[in-house]
PDB file of N, H, CA, C and O in Angstrom:
ATOM      1  N   MET A   1       0.860  -1.182  -0.059  1.00  0.00           N
ATOM      2  CA  MET A   1       0.062  -0.047   0.023  1.00  0.00           C
ATOM      3  C   MET A   1       0.873   1.228  -0.012  1.00  0.00           C
ATOM      4  O   MET A   1       1.781   1.351   0.809  1.00  0.00           O
ATOM      5  N   ASP A   2       0.634   2.172  -0.870  1.00  0.00           N
ATOM      6  H   ASP A   2      -0.104   2.073  -1.538  1.00  0.00           H
ATOM      7  CA  ASP A   2       1.494   3.356  -0.955  1.00  0.00           C
ATOM      8  C   ASP A   2       1.174   4.315   0.176  1.00  0.00           C
ATOM      9  O   ASP A   2       0.136   4.161   0.820  1.00  0.00           O
ATOM     10  N   LEU A   3       2.017   5.293   0.445  1.00  0.00           N
ATOM     11  H   LEU A   3       2.861   5.418  -0.078  1.00  0.00           H
ATOM     12  CA  LEU A   3       1.867   6.192   1.477  1.00  0.00           C
ATOM     13  C   LEU A   3       0.553   7.019   1.544  1.00  0.00           C
ATOM     14  O   LEU A   3      -0.019   7.227   2.614  1.00  0.00           O
ATOM     15  N   GLN A   4       0.126   7.456   0.407  1.00  0.00           N
ATOM     16  H   GLN A   4       0.590   7.286  -0.462  1.00  0.00           H
ATOM     17  CA  GLN A   4      -1.149   8.186   0.347  1.00  0.00           C
ATOM     18  C   GLN A   4      -2.311   7.273   0.745  1.00  0.00           C
ATOM     19  O   GLN A   4      -3.173   7.693   1.517  1.00  0.00           O
ATOM     20  N   ALA A   5      -2.358   6.065   0.251  1.00  0.00           N
ATOM     21  H   ALA A   5      -1.658   5.724  -0.377  1.00  0.00           H
ATOM     22  CA  ALA A   5      -3.478   5.162   0.652  1.00  0.00           C
ATOM     23  C   ALA A   5      -3.416   4.845   2.115  1.00  0.00           C
ATOM     24  O   ALA A   5      -4.466   4.762   2.753  1.00  0.00           O
ATOM     25  N   ARG A   6      -2.255   4.663   2.685  1.00  0.00           N
ATOM     26  H   ARG A   6      -1.403   4.731   2.166  1.00  0.00           H
ATOM     27  CA  ARG A   6      -2.086   4.498   4.112  1.00  0.00           C
ATOM     28  C   ARG A   6      -2.649   5.718   4.913  1.00  0.00           C
ATOM     29  O   ARG A   6      -3.378   5.566   5.893  1.00  0.00           O
ATOM     30  N   LYS A   7      -2.298   6.824   4.479  1.00  0.00           N
ATOM     31  H   LYS A   7      -1.705   6.948   3.684  1.00  0.00           H
ATOM     32  CA  LYS A   7      -2.805   8.071   5.229  1.00  0.00           C
ATOM     33  C   LYS A   7      -4.353   8.089   5.225  1.00  0.00           C
ATOM     34  O   LYS A   7      -5.030   8.273   6.237  1.00  0.00           O
ATOM     35  N   LEU A   8      -4.851   7.875   3.962  1.00  0.00           N
ATOM     36  H   LEU A   8      -4.302   7.725   3.140  1.00  0.00           H
ATOM     37  CA  LEU A   8      -6.290   7.881   3.865  1.00  0.00           C
ATOM     38  C   LEU A   8      -7.000   6.785   4.732  1.00  0.00           C
ATOM     39  O   LEU A   8      -8.074   6.989   5.298  1.00  0.00           O
ATOM     40  N   SER A   9      -6.329   5.642   4.784  1.00  0.00           N
ATOM     41  H   SER A   9      -5.457   5.476   4.324  1.00  0.00           H
ATOM     42  CA  SER A   9      -6.817   4.547   5.587  1.00  0.00           C
ATOM     43  C   SER A   9      -6.981   4.944   7.098  1.00  0.00           C
ATOM     44  O   SER A   9      -7.975   4.666   7.769  1.00  0.00           O
ATOM     45  N   ILE A  10      -5.871   5.632   7.550  1.00  0.00           N
ATOM     46  H   ILE A  10      -5.064   5.857   7.005  1.00  0.00           H
ATOM     47  CA  ILE A  10      -5.825   6.084   8.949  1.00  0.00           C
ATOM     48  C   ILE A  10      -6.876   7.092   9.208  1.00  0.00           C
ATOM     49  O   ILE A  10      -7.565   7.024  10.226  1.00  0.00           O
ATOM     50  N   ILE A  11      -7.023   8.026   8.323  1.00  0.00           N
ATOM     51  H   ILE A  11      -6.463   8.081   7.496  1.00  0.00           H
ATOM     52  CA  ILE A  11      -8.018   9.141   8.364  1.00  0.00           C
ATOM     53  C   ILE A  11      -9.427   8.503   8.490  1.00  0.00           C
ATOM     54  O   ILE A  11     -10.234   8.894   9.333  1.00  0.00           O
ATOM     55  N   ASP A  12      -9.690   7.484   7.592  1.00  0.00           N
ATOM     56  H   ASP A  12      -9.034   7.167   6.907  1.00  0.00           H
ATOM     57  CA  ASP A  12     -11.019   6.852   7.637  1.00  0.00           C
ATOM     58  C   ASP A  12     -11.163   6.215   9.017  1.00  0.00           C
ATOM     59  O   ASP A  12     -12.208   6.346   9.654  1.00  0.00           O
ATOM     60  N   TRP A  13     -10.100   5.514   9.490  1.00  0.00           N
ATOM     61  H   TRP A  13      -9.251   5.408   8.972  1.00  0.00           H
ATOM     62  CA  TRP A  13     -10.314   4.829  10.832  1.00  0.00           C
ATOM     63  C   TRP A  13     -10.588   5.839  11.869  1.00  0.00           C
ATOM     64  O   TRP A  13     -11.454   5.576  12.704  1.00  0.00           O
ATOM     65  N   VAL A  14      -9.937   7.002  11.925  1.00  0.00           N
ATOM     66  H   VAL A  14      -9.234   7.216  11.248  1.00  0.00           H
ATOM     67  CA  VAL A  14     -10.201   7.951  12.966  1.00  0.00           C
ATOM     68  C   VAL A  14     -11.565   8.501  12.784  1.00  0.00           C
ATOM     69  O   VAL A  14     -12.265   8.682  13.781  1.00  0.00           O
ATOM     70  N   LEU A  15     -12.016   8.791  11.562  1.00  0.00           N
ATOM     71  H   LEU A  15     -11.448   8.644  10.753  1.00  0.00           H
ATOM     72  CA  LEU A  15     -13.466   9.330  11.338  1.00  0.00           C
ATOM     73  C   LEU A  15     -14.422   8.436  11.955  1.00  0.00           C
ATOM     74  O   LEU A  15     -15.413   8.930  12.493  1.00  0.00           O
ATOM     75  N   HIS A  16     -14.241   7.100  11.946  1.00  0.00           N
ATOM     76  H   HIS A  16     -13.437   6.698  11.508  1.00  0.00           H
ATOM     77  CA  HIS A  16     -15.231   6.166  12.455  1.00  0.00           C
ATOM     78  C   HIS A  16     -14.924   5.693  13.944  1.00  0.00           C
ATOM     79  O   HIS A  16     -15.555   4.758  14.436  1.00  0.00           O
ATOM     80  N   LEU A  17     -13.970   6.347  14.616  1.00  0.00           N
ATOM     81  H   LEU A  17     -13.457   7.107  14.217  1.00  0.00           H
ATOM     82  CA  LEU A  17     -13.541   5.890  15.824  1.00  0.00           C
ATOM     83  C   LEU A  17     -14.592   6.480  16.917  1.00  0.00           C
ATOM     84  O   LEU A  17     -14.900   7.672  16.883  1.00  0.00           O
ATOM     85  N   HIS A  18     -15.073   5.682  17.787  1.00  0.00           N
ATOM     86  H   HIS A  18     -14.823   4.714  17.814  1.00  0.00           H
ATOM     87  CA  HIS A  18     -15.957   6.125  18.759  1.00  0.00           C
ATOM     88  C   HIS A  18     -15.446   5.837  20.171  1.00  0.00           C
ATOM     89  O   HIS A  18     -16.247   5.771  21.103  1.00  0.00           O
ATOM     90  N   ASP A  19     -14.158   5.668  20.349  1.00  0.00           N
ATOM     91  H   ASP A  19     -13.507   5.723  19.592  1.00  0.00           H
ATOM     92  CA  ASP A  19     -13.569   5.267  21.519  1.00  0.00           C
ATOM     93  C   ASP A  19     -12.814   6.456  22.103  1.00  0.00           C
ATOM     94  O   ASP A  19     -11.778   6.854  21.571  1.00  0.00           O
ATOM     95  N   GLU A  20     -13.338   7.039  23.220  1.00  0.00           N
ATOM     96  H   GLU A  20     -14.180   6.715  23.652  1.00  0.00           H
ATOM     97  CA  GLU A  20     -12.791   8.326  23.820  1.00  0.00           C
ATOM     98  C   GLU A  20     -11.368   8.134  24.200  1.00  0.00           C
ATOM     99  O   GLU A  20     -10.564   9.044  24.000  1.00  0.00           O
ATOM    100  N   ASP A  21     -10.989   6.947  24.763  1.00  0.00           N
ATOM    101  H   ASP A  21     -11.643   6.208  24.925  1.00  0.00           H
ATOM    102  CA  ASP A  21      -9.636   6.778  25.167  1.00  0.00           C
ATOM    103  C   ASP A  21      -8.616   6.818  24.019  1.00  0.00           C
ATOM    104  O   ASP A  21      -7.532   7.389  24.139  1.00  0.00           O
ATOM    105  N   SER A  22      -9.013   6.180  22.892  1.00  0.00           N
ATOM    106  H   SER A  22      -9.893   5.716  22.795  1.00  0.00           H
ATOM    107  CA  SER A  22      -8.108   6.170  21.725  1.00  0.00           C
ATOM    108  C   SER A  22      -8.034   7.579  21.247  1.00  0.00           C
ATOM    109  O   SER A  22      -6.926   8.034  20.963  1.00  0.00           O
ATOM    110  N   LEU A  23      -9.087   8.305  21.130  1.00  0.00           N
ATOM    111  H   LEU A  23      -9.987   7.935  21.361  1.00  0.00           H
ATOM    112  CA  LEU A  23      -8.999   9.729  20.812  1.00  0.00           C
ATOM    113  C   LEU A  23      -8.089  10.525  21.646  1.00  0.00           C
ATOM    114  O   LEU A  23      -7.345  11.337  21.096  1.00  0.00           O
ATOM    115  N   LYS A  24      -8.077  10.372  22.930  1.00  0.00           N
ATOM    116  H   LYS A  24      -8.682   9.712  23.377  1.00  0.00           H
ATOM    117  CA  LYS A  24      -7.221  11.096  23.824  1.00  0.00           C
ATOM    118  C   LYS A  24      -5.802  10.666  23.611  1.00  0.00           C
ATOM    119  O   LYS A  24      -4.910  11.513  23.663  1.00  0.00           O
ATOM    120  N   GLN A  25      -5.526   9.375  23.369  1.00  0.00           N
ATOM    121  H   GLN A  25      -6.251   8.687  23.327  1.00  0.00           H
ATOM    122  CA  GLN A  25      -4.111   9.000  22.988  1.00  0.00           C
ATOM    123  C   GLN A  25      -3.621   9.678  21.690  1.00  0.00           C
ATOM    124  O   GLN A  25      -2.478  10.130  21.622  1.00  0.00           O
ATOM    125  N   LEU A  26      -4.514   9.748  20.631  1.00  0.00           N
ATOM    126  H   LEU A  26      -5.443   9.381  20.686  1.00  0.00           H
ATOM    127  CA  LEU A  26      -4.146  10.359  19.448  1.00  0.00           C
ATOM    128  C   LEU A  26      -3.821  11.877  19.679  1.00  0.00           C
ATOM    129  O   LEU A  26      -2.863  12.440  19.147  1.00  0.00           O
ATOM    130  N   GLU A  27      -4.743  12.502  20.554  1.00  0.00           N
ATOM    131  H   GLU A  27      -5.521  12.045  20.985  1.00  0.00           H
ATOM    132  CA  GLU A  27      -4.520  13.924  20.848  1.00  0.00           C
ATOM    133  C   GLU A  27      -3.134  14.114  21.542  1.00  0.00           C
ATOM    134  O   GLU A  27      -2.368  15.030  21.242  1.00  0.00           O
ATOM    135  N   LYS A  28      -2.884  13.202  22.465  1.00  0.00           N
ATOM    136  H   LYS A  28      -3.506  12.458  22.709  1.00  0.00           H
ATOM    137  CA  LYS A  28      -1.569  13.326  23.178  1.00  0.00           C
ATOM    138  C   LYS A  28      -0.443  13.167  22.232  1.00  0.00           C
ATOM    139  O   LYS A  28       0.528  13.916  22.339  1.00  0.00           O
ATOM    140  N   ILE A  29      -0.488  12.227  21.288  1.00  0.00           N
ATOM    141  H   ILE A  29      -1.277  11.618  21.201  1.00  0.00           H
ATOM    142  CA  ILE A  29       0.544  12.100  20.313  1.00  0.00           C
ATOM    143  C   ILE A  29       0.732  13.404  19.536  1.00  0.00           C
ATOM    144  O   ILE A  29       1.841  13.913  19.374  1.00  0.00           O
ATOM    145  N   CYS A  30      -0.460  13.941  19.041  1.00  0.00           N
ATOM    146  H   CYS A  30      -1.361  13.528  19.173  1.00  0.00           H
ATOM    147  CA  CYS A  30      -0.414  15.125  18.209  1.00  0.00           C
ATOM    148  C   CYS A  30       0.220  16.319  18.995  1.00  0.00           C
ATOM    149  O   CYS A  30       0.977  17.100  18.421  1.00  0.00           O
ATOM    150  N   SER A  31      -0.085  16.443  20.256  1.00  0.00           N
ATOM    151  H   SER A  31      -0.700  15.808  20.723  1.00  0.00           H
ATOM    152  CA  SER A  31       0.417  17.605  21.059  1.00  0.00           C
ATOM    153  C   SER A  31       1.907  17.343  21.318  1.00  0.00           C
ATOM    154  O   SER A  31       2.683  18.295  21.402  1.00  0.00           O
ATOM    155  N   LYS A  32       2.313  16.113  21.442  1.00  0.00           N
ATOM    156  H   LYS A  32       1.683  15.339  21.373  1.00  0.00           H
ATOM    157  CA  LYS A  32       3.755  15.902  21.715  1.00  0.00           C
ATOM    158  C   LYS A  32       4.597  16.177  20.478  1.00  0.00           C
ATOM    159  O   LYS A  32       5.749  16.589  20.616  1.00  0.00           O
ATOM    160  N   TYR A  33       4.082  15.972  19.299  1.00  0.00           N
ATOM    161  H   TYR A  33       3.147  15.637  19.186  1.00  0.00           H
ATOM    162  CA  TYR A  33       4.868  16.288  18.117  1.00  0.00           C
ATOM    163  C   TYR A  33       4.251  17.474  17.395  1.00  0.00           C
ATOM    164  O   TYR A  33       3.841  17.359  16.240  1.00  0.00           O
ATOM    165  N   SER A  34       4.183  18.607  18.068  1.00  0.00           N
ATOM    166  H   SER A  34       4.515  18.701  19.007  1.00  0.00           H
ATOM    167  CA  SER A  34       3.588  19.833  17.519  1.00  0.00           C
ATOM    168  C   SER A  34       4.325  20.345  16.298  1.00  0.00           C
ATOM    169  O   SER A  34       3.764  21.072  15.479  1.00  0.00           O
ATOM    170  N   TYR A  35       5.658  19.939  16.175  1.00  0.00           N
ATOM    171  H   TYR A  35       6.114  19.348  16.840  1.00  0.00           H
ATOM    172  CA  TYR A  35       6.302  20.508  14.943  1.00  0.00           C
ATOM    173  C   TYR A  35       5.746  19.856  13.688  1.00  0.00           C
ATOM    174  O   TYR A  35       5.956  20.386  12.597  1.00  0.00           O
ATOM    175  N   ILE A  36       5.041  18.724  13.791  1.00  0.00           N
ATOM    176  H   ILE A  36       4.870  18.294  14.677  1.00  0.00           H
ATOM    177  CA  ILE A  36       4.407  18.137  12.583  1.00  0.00           C
ATOM    178  C   ILE A  36       3.412  19.113  12.103  1.00  0.00           C
ATOM    179  O   ILE A  36       3.339  19.240  10.881  1.00  0.00           O
ATOM    180  N   HIS A  37       2.619  19.838  12.855  1.00  0.00           N
ATOM    181  H   HIS A  37       2.678  19.734  13.848  1.00  0.00           H
ATOM    182  CA  HIS A  37       1.619  20.686  12.422  1.00  0.00           C
ATOM    183  C   HIS A  37       2.046  22.143  12.765  1.00  0.00           C
ATOM    184  O   HIS A  37       1.770  22.600  13.874  1.00  0.00           O
ATOM    185  N   PRO A  38       2.682  22.848  11.880  1.00  0.00           N
ATOM    186  CA  PRO A  38       3.072  24.258  12.146  1.00  0.00           C
ATOM    187  C   PRO A  38       1.819  25.078  12.236  1.00  0.00           C
ATOM    188  O   PRO A  38       0.775  24.754  11.669  1.00  0.00           O
ATOM    189  N   PRO A  39       1.959  26.117  12.946  1.00  0.00           N
ATOM    190  CA  PRO A  39       0.753  27.045  13.049  1.00  0.00           C
ATOM    191  C   PRO A  39       0.299  27.554  11.686  1.00  0.00           C
ATOM    192  O   PRO A  39       1.103  27.870  10.809  1.00  0.00           O
ATOM    193  N   SER A  40      -0.993  27.618  11.550  1.00  0.00           N
ATOM    194  H   SER A  40      -1.645  27.362  12.263  1.00  0.00           H
ATOM    195  CA  SER A  40      -1.472  28.052  10.277  1.00  0.00           C
ATOM    196  C   SER A  40      -1.368  29.521  10.107  1.00  0.00           C
ATOM    197  O   SER A  40      -1.383  30.241  11.105  1.00  0.00           O
ATOM    198  N   ILE A  41      -1.261  30.030   8.880  1.00  0.00           N
ATOM    199  H   ILE A  41      -1.249  29.445   8.070  1.00  0.00           H
ATOM    200  CA  ILE A  41      -1.162  31.365   8.599  1.00  0.00           C
ATOM    201  C   ILE A  41      -2.354  31.969   7.909  1.00  0.00           C
ATOM    202  O   ILE A  41      -3.067  31.227   7.233  1.00  0.00           O
ATOM    203  N   SER A  42      -2.632  33.235   8.018  1.00  0.00           N
ATOM    204  H   SER A  42      -2.053  33.838   8.567  1.00  0.00           H
ATOM    205  CA  SER A  42      -3.835  33.748   7.342  1.00  0.00           C
ATOM    206  C   SER A  42      -3.595  33.895   5.941  1.00  0.00           C
ATOM    207  O   SER A  42      -2.456  33.781   5.488  1.00  0.00           O
ATOM    208  N   ASN A  43      -4.655  34.157   5.174  1.00  0.00           N
ATOM    209  H   ASN A  43      -5.580  34.250   5.542  1.00  0.00           H
ATOM    210  CA  ASN A  43      -4.733  34.441   3.791  1.00  0.00           C
ATOM    211  C   ASN A  43      -3.844  35.601   3.466  1.00  0.00           C
ATOM    212  O   ASN A  43      -3.032  35.558   2.541  1.00  0.00           O
ATOM    213  N   GLU A  44      -4.015  36.647   4.251  1.00  0.00           N
ATOM    214  H   GLU A  44      -4.674  36.683   5.002  1.00  0.00           H
ATOM    215  CA  GLU A  44      -3.192  37.833   4.052  1.00  0.00           C
ATOM    216  C   GLU A  44      -1.726  37.670   4.168  1.00  0.00           C
ATOM    217  O   GLU A  44      -0.948  38.278   3.432  1.00  0.00           O
ATOM    218  N   GLU A  45      -1.327  36.798   5.150  1.00  0.00           N
ATOM    219  H   GLU A  45      -1.959  36.304   5.747  1.00  0.00           H
ATOM    220  CA  GLU A  45       0.159  36.507   5.282  1.00  0.00           C
ATOM    221  C   GLU A  45       0.573  35.697   4.067  1.00  0.00           C
ATOM    222  O   GLU A  45       1.613  35.982   3.473  1.00  0.00           O
ATOM    223  N   MET A  46      -0.194  34.714   3.685  1.00  0.00           N
ATOM    224  H   MET A  46      -1.039  34.483   4.168  1.00  0.00           H
ATOM    225  CA  MET A  46       0.191  33.865   2.563  1.00  0.00           C
ATOM    226  C   MET A  46       0.364  34.753   1.278  1.00  0.00           C
ATOM    227  O   MET A  46       1.312  34.619   0.505  1.00  0.00           O
ATOM    228  N   TYR A  47      -0.626  35.657   1.128  1.00  0.00           N
ATOM    229  H   TYR A  47      -1.397  35.766   1.756  1.00  0.00           H
ATOM    230  CA  TYR A  47      -0.587  36.545  -0.069  1.00  0.00           C
ATOM    231  C   TYR A  47       0.719  37.453  -0.040  1.00  0.00           C
ATOM    232  O   TYR A  47       1.376  37.687  -1.055  1.00  0.00           O
ATOM    233  N   SER A  48       1.014  37.916   1.155  1.00  0.00           N
ATOM    234  H   SER A  48       0.481  37.726   1.979  1.00  0.00           H
ATOM    235  CA  SER A  48       2.189  38.739   1.371  1.00  0.00           C
ATOM    236  C   SER A  48       3.426  38.000   1.027  1.00  0.00           C
ATOM    237  O   SER A  48       4.319  38.554   0.385  1.00  0.00           O
ATOM    238  N   ARG A  49       3.517  36.730   1.442  1.00  0.00           N
ATOM    239  H   ARG A  49       2.792  36.281   1.964  1.00  0.00           H
ATOM    240  CA  ARG A  49       4.681  35.870   1.126  1.00  0.00           C
ATOM    241  C   ARG A  49       4.814  35.601  -0.337  1.00  0.00           C
ATOM    242  O   ARG A  49       5.912  35.535  -0.889  1.00  0.00           O
ATOM    243  N   HIS A  50       3.598  35.437  -0.994  1.00  0.00           N
ATOM    244  H   HIS A  50       2.706  35.490  -0.545  1.00  0.00           H
ATOM    245  CA  HIS A  50       3.553  35.128  -2.447  1.00  0.00           C
ATOM    246  C   HIS A  50       4.106  36.341  -3.145  1.00  0.00           C
ATOM    247  O   HIS A  50       4.944  36.137  -4.023  1.00  0.00           O
ATOM    248  N   LEU A  51       3.722  37.669  -2.850  1.00  0.00           N
ATOM    249  H   LEU A  51       3.042  37.835  -2.136  1.00  0.00           H
ATOM    250  CA  LEU A  51       4.163  38.738  -3.510  1.00  0.00           C
ATOM    251  C   LEU A  51       5.586  38.928  -3.303  1.00  0.00           C
ATOM    252  O   LEU A  51       6.234  39.398  -4.238  1.00  0.00           O
ATOM    253  N   LYS A  52       6.199  38.617  -2.156  1.00  0.00           N
ATOM    254  H   LYS A  52       5.673  38.236  -1.396  1.00  0.00           H
ATOM    255  CA  LYS A  52       7.590  38.761  -1.863  1.00  0.00           C
ATOM    256  C   LYS A  52       8.338  37.822  -2.706  1.00  0.00           C
ATOM    257  O   LYS A  52       9.384  38.158  -3.262  1.00  0.00           O
ATOM    258  N   SER A  53       7.804  36.603  -2.817  1.00  0.00           N
ATOM    259  H   SER A  53       6.955  36.329  -2.366  1.00  0.00           H
ATOM    260  CA  SER A  53       8.443  35.511  -3.651  1.00  0.00           C
ATOM    261  C   SER A  53       8.487  35.995  -5.159  1.00  0.00           C
ATOM    262  O   SER A  53       9.539  35.908  -5.793  1.00  0.00           O
ATOM    263  N   VAL A  54       7.423  36.466  -5.681  1.00  0.00           N
ATOM    264  H   VAL A  54       6.568  36.537  -5.167  1.00  0.00           H
ATOM    265  CA  VAL A  54       7.308  36.916  -7.045  1.00  0.00           C
ATOM    266  C   VAL A  54       8.376  38.042  -7.277  1.00  0.00           C
ATOM    267  O   VAL A  54       9.072  38.029  -8.293  1.00  0.00           O
ATOM    268  N   LYS A  55       8.490  38.969  -6.368  1.00  0.00           N
ATOM    269  H   LYS A  55       7.925  38.980  -5.543  1.00  0.00           H
ATOM    270  CA  LYS A  55       9.462  40.036  -6.458  1.00  0.00           C
ATOM    271  C   LYS A  55      10.840  39.474  -6.482  1.00  0.00           C
ATOM    272  O   LYS A  55      11.653  39.858  -7.323  1.00  0.00           O
ATOM    273  N   ASN A  56      11.131  38.566  -5.574  1.00  0.00           N
ATOM    274  H   ASN A  56      10.471  38.254  -4.891  1.00  0.00           H
ATOM    275  CA  ASN A  56      12.507  37.949  -5.533  1.00  0.00           C
ATOM    276  C   ASN A  56      12.865  37.219  -6.815  1.00  0.00           C
ATOM    277  O   ASN A  56      14.010  37.270  -7.264  1.00  0.00           O
ATOM    278  N   ILE A  57      11.894  36.540  -7.405  1.00  0.00           N
ATOM    279  H   ILE A  57      10.964  36.498  -7.040  1.00  0.00           H
ATOM    280  CA  ILE A  57      12.089  35.855  -8.691  1.00  0.00           C
ATOM    281  C   ILE A  57      12.354  36.906  -9.784  1.00  0.00           C
ATOM    282  O   ILE A  57      13.215  36.685 -10.635  1.00  0.00           O
ATOM    283  N   GLU A  58      11.673  37.984  -9.782  1.00  0.00           N
ATOM    284  H   GLU A  58      10.974  38.164  -9.091  1.00  0.00           H
ATOM    285  CA  GLU A  58      11.828  39.019 -10.775  1.00  0.00           C
ATOM    286  C   GLU A  58      13.222  39.608 -10.739  1.00  0.00           C
ATOM    287  O   GLU A  58      13.810  39.963 -11.761  1.00  0.00           O
ATOM    288  N   LYS A  59      13.763  39.704  -9.435  1.00  0.00           N
ATOM    289  H   LYS A  59      13.286  39.415  -8.604  1.00  0.00           H
ATOM    290  CA  LYS A  59      15.075  40.243  -9.204  1.00  0.00           C
ATOM    291  C   LYS A  59      16.149  39.199  -9.344  1.00  0.00           C
ATOM    292  O   LYS A  59      17.331  39.499  -9.183  1.00  0.00           O
ATOM    293  N   GLY A  60      15.765  37.995  -9.635  1.00  0.00           N
ATOM    294  H   GLY A  60      14.805  37.751  -9.766  1.00  0.00           H
ATOM    295  CA  GLY A  60      16.820  36.963  -9.775  1.00  0.00           C
ATOM    296  C   GLY A  60      17.277  36.325  -8.433  1.00  0.00           C
ATOM    297  O   GLY A  60      18.127  35.435  -8.409  1.00  0.00           O
ATOM    298  N   LYS A  61      16.718  36.785  -7.394  1.00  0.00           N
ATOM    299  H   LYS A  61      16.027  37.508  -7.414  1.00  0.00           H
ATOM    300  CA  LYS A  61      17.076  36.176  -6.067  1.00  0.00           C
ATOM    301  C   LYS A  61      16.484  34.766  -5.920  1.00  0.00           C
ATOM    302  O   LYS A  61      15.342  34.621  -5.484  1.00  0.00           O
ATOM    303  N   LEU A  62      17.195  33.805  -6.255  1.00  0.00           N
ATOM    304  H   LEU A  62      18.123  33.923  -6.610  1.00  0.00           H
ATOM    305  CA  LEU A  62      16.697  32.429  -6.301  1.00  0.00           C
ATOM    306  C   LEU A  62      17.536  31.581  -5.358  1.00  0.00           C
ATOM    307  O   LEU A  62      18.712  31.867  -5.133  1.00  0.00           O
ATOM    308  N   THR A  63      16.933  30.547  -4.814  1.00  0.00           N
ATOM    309  H   THR A  63      15.977  30.315  -4.997  1.00  0.00           H
ATOM    310  CA  THR A  63      17.697  29.515  -3.996  1.00  0.00           C
ATOM    311  C   THR A  63      17.747  28.252  -4.760  1.00  0.00           C
ATOM    312  O   THR A  63      16.726  27.805  -5.283  1.00  0.00           O
ATOM    313  N   SER A  64      18.949  27.628  -4.851  1.00  0.00           N
ATOM    314  H   SER A  64      19.778  27.992  -4.426  1.00  0.00           H
ATOM    315  CA  SER A  64      18.991  26.371  -5.524  1.00  0.00           C
ATOM    316  C   SER A  64      18.292  25.270  -4.725  1.00  0.00           C
ATOM    317  O   SER A  64      18.093  25.416  -3.519  1.00  0.00           O
ATOM    318  N   HIS A  65      17.936  24.223  -5.354  1.00  0.00           N
ATOM    319  H   HIS A  65      18.098  24.104  -6.333  1.00  0.00           H
ATOM    320  CA  HIS A  65      17.239  23.118  -4.817  1.00  0.00           C
ATOM    321  C   HIS A  65      18.128  22.522  -3.712  1.00  0.00           C
ATOM    322  O   HIS A  65      17.642  22.238  -2.618  1.00  0.00           O
ATOM    323  N   SER A  66      19.383  22.339  -3.984  1.00  0.00           N
ATOM    324  H   SER A  66      19.778  22.570  -4.873  1.00  0.00           H
ATOM    325  CA  SER A  66      20.324  21.718  -2.996  1.00  0.00           C
ATOM    326  C   SER A  66      20.386  22.653  -1.670  1.00  0.00           C
ATOM    327  O   SER A  66      20.371  22.183  -0.532  1.00  0.00           O
ATOM    328  N   ALA A  67      20.452  23.933  -1.944  1.00  0.00           N
ATOM    329  H   ALA A  67      20.464  24.315  -2.868  1.00  0.00           H
ATOM    330  CA  ALA A  67      20.551  24.890  -0.800  1.00  0.00           C
ATOM    331  C   ALA A  67      19.310  24.830  -0.004  1.00  0.00           C
ATOM    332  O   ALA A  67      19.380  24.901   1.223  1.00  0.00           O
ATOM    333  N   ALA A  68      18.135  24.700  -0.635  1.00  0.00           N
ATOM    334  H   ALA A  68      18.078  24.642  -1.631  1.00  0.00           H
ATOM    335  CA  ALA A  68      16.866  24.670   0.119  1.00  0.00           C
ATOM    336  C   ALA A  68      16.814  23.302   0.935  1.00  0.00           C
ATOM    337  O   ALA A  68      16.321  23.285   2.063  1.00  0.00           O
ATOM    338  N   LYS A  69      17.324  22.180   0.349  1.00  0.00           N
ATOM    339  H   LYS A  69      17.724  22.194  -0.567  1.00  0.00           H
ATOM    340  CA  LYS A  69      17.317  20.914   1.000  1.00  0.00           C
ATOM    341  C   LYS A  69      18.266  21.026   2.263  1.00  0.00           C
ATOM    342  O   LYS A  69      17.952  20.557   3.357  1.00  0.00           O
ATOM    343  N   LYS A  70      19.364  21.636   2.033  1.00  0.00           N
ATOM    344  H   LYS A  70      19.619  22.017   1.144  1.00  0.00           H
ATOM    345  CA  LYS A  70      20.261  21.792   3.170  1.00  0.00           C
ATOM    346  C   LYS A  70      19.715  22.657   4.288  1.00  0.00           C
ATOM    347  O   LYS A  70      19.976  22.382   5.459  1.00  0.00           O
ATOM    348  N   ARG A  71      18.930  23.744   3.940  1.00  0.00           N
ATOM    349  H   ARG A  71      18.718  23.967   2.989  1.00  0.00           H
ATOM    350  CA  ARG A  71      18.376  24.623   4.948  1.00  0.00           C
ATOM    351  C   ARG A  71      17.364  23.860   5.805  1.00  0.00           C
ATOM    352  O   ARG A  71      17.263  24.062   7.015  1.00  0.00           O
ATOM    353  N   PHE A  72      16.633  22.994   5.147  1.00  0.00           N
ATOM    354  H   PHE A  72      16.714  22.830   4.164  1.00  0.00           H
ATOM    355  CA  PHE A  72      15.550  22.281   5.930  1.00  0.00           C
ATOM    356  C   PHE A  72      15.967  20.920   6.378  1.00  0.00           C
ATOM    357  O   PHE A  72      15.144  20.148   6.870  1.00  0.00           O
ATOM    358  N   GLY A  73      17.208  20.608   6.224  1.00  0.00           N
ATOM    359  H   GLY A  73      17.877  21.235   5.825  1.00  0.00           H
ATOM    360  CA  GLY A  73      17.724  19.287   6.721  1.00  0.00           C
ATOM    361  C   GLY A  73      17.223  18.123   6.067  1.00  0.00           C
ATOM    362  O   GLY A  73      17.006  17.106   6.726  1.00  0.00           O
ATOM    363  N   VAL A  74      17.002  18.169   4.759  1.00  0.00           N
ATOM    364  H   VAL A  74      17.178  18.994   4.224  1.00  0.00           H
ATOM    365  CA  VAL A  74      16.526  17.066   4.013  1.00  0.00           C
ATOM    366  C   VAL A  74      17.670  16.345   3.346  1.00  0.00           C
ATOM    367  O   VAL A  74      17.451  15.354   2.649  1.00  0.00           O
TER     368      VAL A  74
END
């Protein structure tokens, strides 16, 4: 089973879960690994970032793929 199918399978399982203890355990896991879910940003902030990116591209300020991977530790 590929990764996307596994994710969907887990989502489906959670949607049909009626056990309060299991839900509490999942919430505990999610809170422990808060870095998995970065804080959401507003549409205005996303638009502002988009405009900044477009301006950087127009000015030729680009980051190579390998530099981006290195920055994010991939």
